[in-house]
C-alpha positions, 0 to 999 in steps of 0.5 A: 770361303767367301764368307770367311774373308768377309768376316775376317775383314769386318771383324778384324781388319777394319778394326786394327791397322797393322804397322808391318807385314809381320803384324798383319800375318800375326793378326790373320793367324790369330783370327783364323785360330779364333774362327776355327776354334772359338767363334760361334757359327749360325750354320753349325747351330750356334756352336763353335766348330770344335763343339760341333765336331765333338757333337757329331763324333758321338 
């Protein structure tokens, strides 16, 4: 969990400056979707979580 927040801050929050709470919320939701669906993760063999789940389900 700690690594997720570290990635969120370095990959998303430090690069943009939301102008409202709504914009911040949308930015975080977009990043969470990216992190859970598309972002390659070393601990998963350089695969996205979806690719990893598909691999172990077979």
